[in-house]
C-alpha positions in Angstrom: 4.2 -0.7 95.6 6.7 -1.1 98.4 6.6 -4.1 100.7 6.2 -1.8 103.7 3.2 0.0 102.3 1.6 -3.2 100.9 1.8 -4.9 104.3 0.4 -1.9 106.1 -2.5 -1.6 103.6 -3.4 -5.2 104.1 -3.6 -4.7 107.9 -6.1 -1.9 107.8 -9.6 -2.9 109.0 -12.2 -2.5 106.2 -14.5 -0.5 108.6 -11.8 2.2 108.8 -11.8 3.3 105.2 -14.6 3.7 102.7 -14.3 1.9 99.3 -13.7 5.1 97.4 -11.0 6.3 99.8 -9.5 2.8 99.8 -9.0 3.1 96.0 -7.1 6.4 96.5 -5.0 4.8 99.3 -4.2 1.8 97.1 -2.7 4.1 94.4 -0.8 6.1 97.0 0.7 2.9 98.3 1.5 1.9 94.7 3.6 5.1 94.4 5.4 4.6 97.7 9.1 4.0 97.8 10.3 2.7 101.1 14.0 3.3 100.3 13.4 7.1 100.3 13.2 9.5 103.2 9.7 8.9 104.7 8.7 12.6 104.0 9.7 12.2 100.4 8.6 8.7 99.7 5.3 9.3 98.0 4.3 12.2 95.8 1.9 11.3 92.9 0.4 14.4 91.3 -3.3 15.3 91.7 -3.8 14.6 88.0 -2.2 11.1 88.3 -4.5 10.3 91.2 -7.6 11.5 89.3 -6.7 9.4 86.3 -6.0 6.3 88.2 -9.1 6.5 90.5 -11.5 8.0 88.0 -12.5 10.6 90.6 -13.4 14.2 90.1 -11.1 16.7 91.8 -13.5 17.5 94.6 -14.3 13.9 95.4 -10.6 13.1 95.5 -9.8 16.0 97.8 -12.7 15.0 100.1 -11.3 11.4 100.3 -7.8 12.7 101.1 -9.0 15.1 103.7 -11.1 12.3 105.4 -8.2 9.9 105.5 -5.9 12.6 107.0 -8.5 13.3 109.7 -8.8 9.5 110.3 -5.0 9.3 110.8 -4.2 7.2 107.8 -1.9 9.7 106.1 -0.4 13.2 106.4 0.1 15.7 103.7 3.2 17.9 103.4 3.1 20.7 100.8 6.4 21.9 99.4 8.0 23.4 96.3 9.3 21.1 93.6 13.1 21.4 93.5 14.3 23.8 90.8 11.0 25.4 90.1 8.1 27.3 91.6 5.8 24.3 91.1 4.0 23.1 94.3 4.2 19.5 95.2 2.3 17.4 97.8 4.1 14.7 99.6 2.0 12.0 101.3 3.3 10.4 104.5 1.4 7.1 104.9 0.6 5.5 108.2 3.3 2.9 107.7 5.9 5.7 107.9 4.6 7.6 110.9 7.1 5.9 113.2 10.0 6.8 110.9 8.9 10.4 110.6 8.7 10.7 114.4 12.4 9.9 114.5 13.2 13.2 112.8 15.0 15.5 115.3 13.5 19.0 116.0 16.8 20.7 115.3 17.7 19.1 112.0 14.7 17.3 110.8 17.0 14.5 109.5 16.2 10.9 110.3 18.5 7.8 109.8 16.6 7.3 106.6 17.3 10.7 105.2 19.8 11.2 102.3 21.9 14.2 101.5 20.0 17.4 100.6 19.1 17.8 97.0 20.9 20.5 95.1 19.9 23.0 92.5 21.3 26.0 90.5 21.1 29.5 91.9 21.9 32.8 90.1 24.0 35.5 91.6 22.5 39.0 91.8 22.9 41.4 88.8 25.6 44.0 89.2 24.5 47.7 89.1 27.8 48.9 87.8 28.3 46.6 84.8 26.8 44.0 82.6 24.9 41.2 84.3 27.1 38.5 85.8 25.6 35.1 86.2 27.3 32.3 88.1 26.0 28.8 88.8 26.4 27.6 92.3 25.4 24.3 93.8 23.5 24.9 97.0 20.8 22.9 99.0 17.4 23.2 97.4 16.0 24.8 100.6 18.1 28.0 99.6 16.8 28.3 96.1 15.5 31.7 95.3 12.2 30.4 93.9 11.4 28.0 96.8 8.9 30.5 98.3 10.2 29.9 101.9 12.7 31.6 104.1 15.9 29.5 104.4 16.0 29.7 108.2 12.6 28.2 108.5 13.1 25.1 106.3 14.4 21.7 107.2 16.9 20.0 104.9 14.1 17.8 103.6 11.9 20.8 102.7 9.5 19.9 105.4 7.7 22.6 107.5 9.1 23.6 110.9 8.3 21.3 113.8 6.1 23.9 115.5 3.9 24.2 112.4 3.5 20.5 112.2 2.6 20.4 115.9 0.0 23.1 115.3 -1.5 21.2 112.4 -1.6 17.9 114.5 -3.4 19.8 117.3 -6.0 21.2 114.8 -6.5 17.8 113.3 -7.1 16.3 116.7 -9.5 19.0 117.6 -11.4 18.4 114.3 -11.5 14.6 115.1 -12.8 15.2 118.6 -15.6 17.4 117.3 -16.7 14.6 115.1 -16.5 12.2 118.0 -18.6 14.6 120.1 -21.2 14.9 117.4 -21.7 11.1 117.0 -21.4 9.8 120.6 -24.9 9.0 122.1 -24.5 10.2 125.7 -22.3 13.3 126.4 -20.8 14.5 129.6 -18.0 16.9 130.6 -16.6 18.1 127.2 -13.4 19.4 128.6 -12.5 16.1 130.3 -13.6 14.1 127.3 -11.5 16.1 125.0 -8.4 15.7 127.3 -8.9 11.9 127.3 -9.4 11.9 123.6 -6.2 13.8 123.0 -4.3 11.6 125.5 -5.3 8.5 123.5 -4.2 10.1 120.2 -0.9 11.1 121.8 -0.4 7.4 122.8 -0.7 6.4 119.2 -4.4 5.6 118.9 -5.7 6.7 115.5 -8.6 9.2 115.9 -10.6 7.4 113.1 -10.6 4.2 115.1 -12.1 6.0 118.2 -14.7 7.7 116.0 -15.7 4.5 114.2 -16.1 2.7 117.5 -18.2 5.5 118.8 -20.5 5.3 115.8 -20.8 1.5 116.2 -21.5 1.9 119.9 -24.3 4.4 119.0 -25.8 2.0 116.5 -25.6 -0.9 119.0 -27.4 1.1 121.7 -30.3 2.3 119.6 -33.5 1.6 121.6 -31.4 0.6 124.6 -32.3 2.1 128.1 -30.4 5.3 128.3 -29.3 4.5 131.9 -27.1 1.7 130.6 -25.3 3.8 128.0 -21.9 4.9 129.1 -21.1 8.6 129.4 -18.5 10.0 126.9 -15.8 10.7 129.5 -16.1 7.3 131.1 -16.2 5.5 127.7 -12.9 7.2 126.8 -11.3 6.8 130.2 -12.1 3.0 130.1 -10.8 2.7 126.5 -14.1 1.2 125.4 -13.2 1.6 121.8 -11.1 -1.5 122.3 -14.2 -3.5 123.4 -16.1 -2.1 120.4 -13.4 -3.1 118.0 -13.4 -6.7 119.5 -17.2 -6.9 119.1 -17.0 -5.7 115.5 -14.3 -8.2 114.7 -16.4 -11.0 116.1 -19.5 -9.9 114.1 -17.4 -9.6 110.9 -16.7 -13.3 111.0 -20.4 -13.9 109.9 -22.5 -16.8 111.0 -21.2 -20.2 111.8 -18.9 -21.5 114.5 -16.9 -18.2 114.8 -19.7 -16.1 116.1 -21.3 -19.0 118.0 -18.0 -19.4 119.9 -18.1 -15.7 120.7 -21.6 -16.1 121.9 -20.6 -19.0 124.2 -17.7 -17.0 125.6 -19.9 -13.9 126.3 -22.6 -16.1 127.9 -20.0 -17.7 130.2 -18.8 -14.3 131.3 -22.4 -13.2 132.1 -23.0 -16.5 134.0 -19.9 -15.9 136.1 -20.7 -12.3 136.8 -17.8 -10.9 134.8 -18.1 -7.5 133.1 -19.3 -7.6 129.5 -19.6 -4.4 127.6 -23.1 -3.6 126.3 -21.6 -2.8 122.9 -20.7 -6.5 122.6 -24.3 -7.6 123.2 -25.8 -6.6 119.9 -29.3 -7.8 119.0 -27.8 -10.4 116.8 -25.5 -11.7 119.5 -28.2 -12.0 122.1 -30.5 -13.7 119.6 -27.8 -16.3 119.0 -27.2 -16.8 122.7 -30.9 -17.4 123.2 -31.2 -19.7 120.2 -28.4 -21.9 121.6 -30.0 -21.8 125.1 -26.8 -20.3 126.5 -28.6 -17.7 128.6 -32.1 -16.7 129.6 -34.1 -13.6 128.9 -34.2 -12.9 132.6 -30.4 -13.1 132.9 -30.1 -10.6 130.1 -32.6 -8.2 131.7 -30.7 -8.4 135.0 -27.6 -6.8 133.2 -29.8 -4.2 131.5 -30.2 -5.9 128.1 -33.6 -6.1 126.5 -33.9 -9.3 124.4 
């Protein structure tokens, strides 16, 4: 496992990846080589991943597809140099910034090495015996690559326009999932534009979706009037509030969550804005138990204790 991939894996919030998918991601990181071109740094076979994770093929593919939708990895399918065998390269989240440095014209980043080479045969003459000559050329020009030479980057990656189309489709899929889980919908066109803007700014779709699910759970039984519309929730970047609330709750009982309760109570007392997603039933119960706030004060801001 490379240091780069190891550090990135350790920073991922537990709520962003399920245990089974995390096992797959661990072994992908184990096969990562941070000294290679980021588009060629990780390529364990499907069989290797099945053997190491103990997963069936369908379960493994579901986990990979889910992580790709959540913005944890990208898959690039290409031909193994020197053969017709297909190979999948996995670009992990720790390498997204390096891949984005690839230029549209050449596809070569500062981390890229020289193109790999392979052997190509010359055409057979019609007027005499076959004449075969070996010639060293870039792999992208091999006869069995299955791609047109003019459409390949030196790394074997797909053209930029195809990657952009795939990214757009992935974002659309992620927004549809957000739209299906968010509790109070309004103006789909505006909501989708705000969702796409956030993704283009570097926010992972999976983070927004996870925050929306948590927001939905926190507002079960809450007065609908106090639930934020989808377009306003995205425009106000409320997934950041939700993530902060989740982090506070994840600390468990004890001084950590009590300090958070005191901080929220002080904000309410001073009239400062406090997102309803932070005022979970557990949080309000702690504030009441510590006499930090009254039931009437909670009701005045639309929270039923």
